[in-house]
C-alpha positions in Angstrom: -0.3 -39.9 -17.7 -2.8 -39.7 -20.8 -4.6 -36.2 -21.7 -3.3 -32.7 -21.0 -5.2 -29.9 -19.8 -6.6 -28.9 -23.2 -7.4 -32.5 -24.6 -11.1 -33.0 -24.9 -12.7 -36.0 -26.3 -14.1 -36.3 -29.9 -17.3 -34.3 -30.4 -20.5 -36.1 -31.6 -22.6 -35.7 -34.5 -26.1 -34.5 -33.9 -25.6 -34.4 -29.9 -28.6 -34.0 -27.6 -29.4 -31.7 -24.8 -27.7 -32.0 -21.3 -30.5 -31.4 -18.7 -28.1 -30.7 -15.7 -24.4 -30.8 -14.9 -21.5 -30.2 -12.4 -19.2 -31.6 -9.5 -20.9 -33.2 -6.9 -19.8 -35.1 -3.6 -20.8 -38.6 -3.0 -19.7 -40.5 0.0 -18.6 -44.2 -0.2 -19.5 -47.3 2.0 -16.6 -46.7 4.0 -17.7 -42.8 4.7 -15.1 -41.5 2.3 -16.2 -38.1 0.7 -14.9 -38.1 -2.9 -15.6 -36.3 -6.1 -17.7 -36.8 -9.1 -18.9 -35.3 -11.8 -22.5 -35.9 -13.2 -24.1 -35.2 -16.6 -27.9 -36.0 -17.0 -29.3 -36.1 -20.6 -32.5 -34.4 -21.3 -33.6 -37.2 -23.2 -32.4 -40.3 -21.3 -31.9 -44.0 -22.9 -32.4 -45.6 -19.7 -28.9 -46.8 -19.5 -26.3 -45.5 -16.9 -22.3 -45.2 -17.6 -19.6 -44.7 -14.8 -16.7 -43.3 -15.9 -13.1 -44.4 -14.5 -10.8 -42.1 -15.4 -6.8 -41.9 -15.9 -4.6 -41.6 -12.9 -5.4 -38.3 -12.6 -9.3 -38.7 -11.5 -11.9 -35.7 -12.0 -9.8 -34.2 -14.8 -11.5 -31.9 -17.1 -11.1 -34.4 -20.1 -13.6 -36.7 -18.2 -15.8 -33.9 -17.1 -16.4 -33.3 -20.8 -16.5 -37.1 -21.6 -19.4 -37.2 -19.3 -21.0 -34.7 -21.2 -20.7 -36.3 -24.7 -21.9 -39.4 -23.0 -25.0 -37.5 -21.9 -25.5 -35.8 -25.2 -25.8 -39.5 -26.6 -28.6 -40.3 -23.6 -26.6 -42.1 -21.0 -26.9 -40.8 -17.6 -23.5 -40.6 -16.6 -20.9 -39.7 -13.8 -17.1 -39.9 -14.0 -15.3 -40.4 -10.5 -12.1 -39.5 -8.9 -10.0 -42.1 -7.1 -8.3 -39.8 -4.2 -11.1 -39.1 -1.9 -9.5 -41.1 1.0 -5.8 -39.3 0.2 -6.4 -36.1 -1.1 -10.0 -35.3 -0.5 -12.5 -34.1 -2.9 -11.3 -31.9 -5.9 -10.9 -31.2 -9.4 -7.3 -32.8 -10.8 -5.6 -30.7 -13.0 -2.1 -30.6 -14.5 -0.4 -29.2 -11.2 -2.0 -32.2 -9.2 0.3 -34.6 -7.6 -0.9 -38.0 -8.2 2.3 -39.9 -8.3 2.6 -40.5 -4.2 -1.0 -41.4 -4.1 -1.9 -43.6 -7.1 -0.1 -47.1 -5.5 -2.6 -46.6 -2.3 -5.6 -47.1 -4.9 -7.1 -50.3 -3.8 -9.3 -52.3 -6.0 -12.0 -52.7 -3.5 -11.9 -49.3 -2.9 -12.8 -48.0 -6.6 -15.5 -50.4 -6.7 -17.1 -49.1 -3.5 -16.9 -45.6 -5.2 -18.4 -46.9 -8.2 -21.3 -48.4 -6.1 -21.6 -44.6 -4.5 -22.0 -43.3 -8.2 -24.3 -46.1 -9.5 -26.8 -45.5 -6.6 -26.6 -41.7 -7.3 -27.3 -42.2 -11.0 -30.1 -45.0 -10.1 -31.9 -42.1 -8.4 -32.3 -40.4 -11.9 -32.5 -43.3 -13.7 -33.3 -47.3 -12.8 -31.8 -49.0 -15.7 -28.4 -51.0 -16.4 -24.7 -49.9 -15.3 -22.1 -49.9 -17.6 -18.7 -48.8 -16.5 -15.9 -47.1 -19.1 -12.4 -46.9 -18.1 -9.4 -45.1 -19.6 -5.7 -46.6 -19.2 -5.6 -47.0 -15.3 -9.3 -47.0 -15.1 -9.8 -49.1 -18.3 -8.0 -51.9 -15.9 -10.1 -51.0 -13.1 -13.1 -51.2 -15.3 -12.3 -54.4 -16.8 -11.7 -55.7 -13.5 -15.5 -54.8 -12.0 -16.6 -57.5 -13.9 -15.5 -59.9 -11.3 -16.9 -58.2 -8.9 -20.3 -57.7 -6.7 -21.8 -54.7 -7.9 -23.7 -56.4 -10.9 -22.5 -54.2 -13.5 -24.1 -55.1 -17.0 -20.8 -54.8 -19.0 -17.5 -53.1 -18.6 -15.2 -51.0 -21.1 -11.8 -50.3 -21.3 -9.8 -48.0 -23.5 -5.9 -48.9 -23.6 -6.5 -50.7 -20.2 -4.1 -52.1 -18.1 -4.4 -56.1 -18.1 -2.0 -56.5 -14.8 -4.8 -54.9 -12.6 -7.2 -58.1 -13.8 -5.1 -61.1 -14.0 -5.6 -62.2 -10.6 -9.6 -62.1 -11.1 -10.3 -63.4 -14.6 -11.5 -66.6 -13.4 -14.5 -64.9 -11.6 -15.1 -62.3 -14.6 -19.1 -62.7 -14.8 -20.0 -59.5 -17.1 -18.9 -59.1 -20.9 -15.7 -57.1 -21.5 -14.9 -54.6 -24.6 -11.4 -54.1 -25.2 -10.5 -51.2 -27.3 -6.6 -51.2 -27.5 -3.9 -48.8 -28.7 -1.8 -50.6 -31.7 1.3 -48.3 -30.4 0.5 -48.5 -26.9 3.8 -47.2 -24.9 1.8 -48.2 -21.2 1.2 -52.1 -22.2 2.8 -54.1 -24.7 0.8 -55.9 -27.3 2.4 -59.6 -26.0 0.8 -58.5 -22.4 -2.4 -57.6 -24.3 -2.5 -60.9 -26.4 -1.9 -62.9 -22.8 -4.7 -61.1 -21.3 -6.6 -62.2 -24.3 -5.8 -65.8 -24.1 -6.6 -65.8 -20.4 -10.2 -64.8 -21.0 -10.6 -67.3 -24.1 -8.9 -70.1 -21.7 -11.7 -69.2 -18.9 -14.7 -69.3 -21.5 -15.4 -65.5 -21.1 -17.4 -63.1 -23.2 -15.2 -60.3 -24.5 -14.9 -58.3 -27.7 -11.4 -56.9 -28.6 -10.5 -54.6 -31.0 -6.8 -53.1 -31.9 -6.4 -49.7 -33.4 -3.2 -50.6 -35.9 -0.9 -47.7 -35.5 -2.6 -45.4 -32.7 -0.8 -44.1 -29.8 -2.0 -44.6 -26.1 -4.8 -41.7 -25.2 -5.8 -41.7 -29.3 -9.6 -40.8 -28.1 -8.5 -37.5 -28.2 -10.1 -34.7 -30.2 -6.6 -33.1 -31.0 -5.5 -36.1 -32.8 -7.2 -35.2 -36.2 -5.5 -38.2 -37.8 -6.8 -40.8 -35.4 -10.7 -39.4 -36.3 -11.6 -42.7 -38.1 -10.4 -44.7 -34.9 -12.2 -42.5 -32.7 -15.6 -42.7 -34.6 -15.1 -46.6 -34.8 -14.6 -46.9 -31.0 -17.7 -44.9 -30.2 -19.6 -47.0 -32.5 -18.0 -49.9 -30.8 -19.2 -48.7 -27.4 -22.8 -48.1 -28.5 -22.9 -51.4 -30.2 -21.5 -53.0 -27.2 -24.0 -51.5 -25.0 -27.0 -52.0 -26.9 -25.9 -55.9 -27.6 -25.9 -56.4 -24.0 -28.9 -54.5 -22.7 -32.6 -55.5 -22.6 -35.3 -53.0 -24.0 -35.5 -50.3 -21.2 -38.8 -48.5 -20.7 -37.7 -44.8 -20.2 
């Protein structure tokens, strides 16, 4: 588990306005209804973001994170993973995710991301990036190998084991933001994954925050504020690097 109910993502300097926000129910290609949280900026910058949360899905932390991205101009939706097993809903610390997580299939995550991207494209026809955390970080990286046509994929302290079998199929660039003291994944596993990306000639950027714990991207970790600021700058820089000028 990454974040407690009280956790919130780091605040932005000079945040913009959010035009609309809130929960919605989307329908995947297989007919599954699932929850998402939308946040639409008042001044969109032309880029869409789909957030892939940790194991709890539409947890309050990720609703707040969607608002952070919208405050920076990104048209954003955070998705839930459990429409097929628990139905739509908001997930708090009481949500029993343990028996349901093994039933989450990558192809279903991809279908739900597609549905979220289609919804966002009704507001903004620009490129789509995915941003994931822990379980969602690995799922985000994996989408680079799929047929969604994402422009880039970003993962905070993701799980390489969710991607190792599709490395050869990766096509979109990856950003890997890693915790130096991650308890969910060893540094050896991250290094092995980077080696596979190198061997396959894939486009990626990787940064390790030495000493930082798993889930360091959290406003409650005052000692990691500098890492949080740097991570945000790297996310924005990665998106700008891989996005052609977009007419808004």
